[in-house]
N, C-alpha and C positions, 0 to 999 in steps of 0.2 A: 504493499500499500504507498502511497504517496500523499503527503497533505500538503495544500498550498494556499498562503494566505496574501492576499494582495494589500497595498498600501500605496498613498502617494496620491488619491485623489483629491479631487476639491473644486472649486469656484476659481475661475479664470476668465479674465477679459480675451476676446478676440486678439489674436496675434501675440500671445502668452504663452508660456512654457511649464509644463509638468513633467515629473519624472515617477515614473509608475516604478513598483518594485515587486516580485512574486518571490517569496520565500519559502523553499522547498524542503520537506524532512520525511522522514521514513526511507523507503528505498529508492535512493534518488541515483543510486549506480544502475539502476534499471532503465532510467528515464532516456529517450531517443529522441524527442522532441519538445519543446515548449513552445507554445504560441499562445499569443495576446489575442483574445477575440472582443468584440463589443456587442452591443445590442441596445439600440435606441428604442423607444416608445414604440410599439405598432411596426415594429421592422425584425427581421429576423437576425440572428445571432450572424455575424461576419467574421472571417478573419482579417485582423490588422497586420500581424507580423509574427514571424515564426523564427526559430533558431534551433538546429539541428545538432545533435550530439558530435558531429564534426565540426561545427561551427558555420555552417551556410546558414545564410539568411534569405527570406523572401518577405517580400510586403504587397500589401493591397496598393491597387494604382492610386486610389484616392489618398495615400500617406506618404509616398514614394519623394524623397526628398525633405519631408518634415519630421517623419519619426525615426527613431533609430534603436533596434534591439540589440541588447549585448548582456554579458551574463558574467556574474564572479563565482567560477566555480568552488572556489576555496569557500565561499560563503552560499554555496547552493542557491543564489540569487538571480533572477532573470530581470532587467531591467527594460524599461519601455520609455526613452527620452523623446518627449514630444514637444516639437517647437513650432512656431506661427500656427496655435490652435484656430479653429474656425468654430462657428456655432455649430455646423454639420457634424463635429467630434462629438458632440455631446451624446455622451451613453454610459451605459453600465459597462466597465471593462473588466473581463475574465482570464485569468490562466488557466491553460490546459496543459497537461502533463500526458504524452503519450510514452507509454513503456514500450518495451523491447516486445514484450509480451501480447501486445495491442491493446493492451486495458487503458483506459484514460481516466483522467482524473481532473476534476473542476475545484478551483477557488471560490469562494463567496462572491466575489466581484466588489468594484470600487467604483464609486459613481464620478465621473468627471462632467463637468458642467461649463461650458463655453458661453459667456456672455457678448452680446454684439455690440 
């Protein structure tokens, strides 16, 4: 099992920045991929960014050039640096860990609100 705890959300004005953290515990040695997802009211949950076990990253087109996913393996923590935030980035952001076994785990989510 893997437990995920997100933090760093909040209220920010358009153009501002936030840095989200996803701290993992448990069987972290089995983690193959960690992704940040978001879900806005009335919309489906969507992938924002992901980082693989080998360090490869990918981003949704809507956040390319503004968001950066990174990790600190010593702290078992993955970060999402969000710059130049837009009102349409407003959502609950979730961390997801996909294990080598195929099982995935979700964090509880953190709210990001961007005011115009």
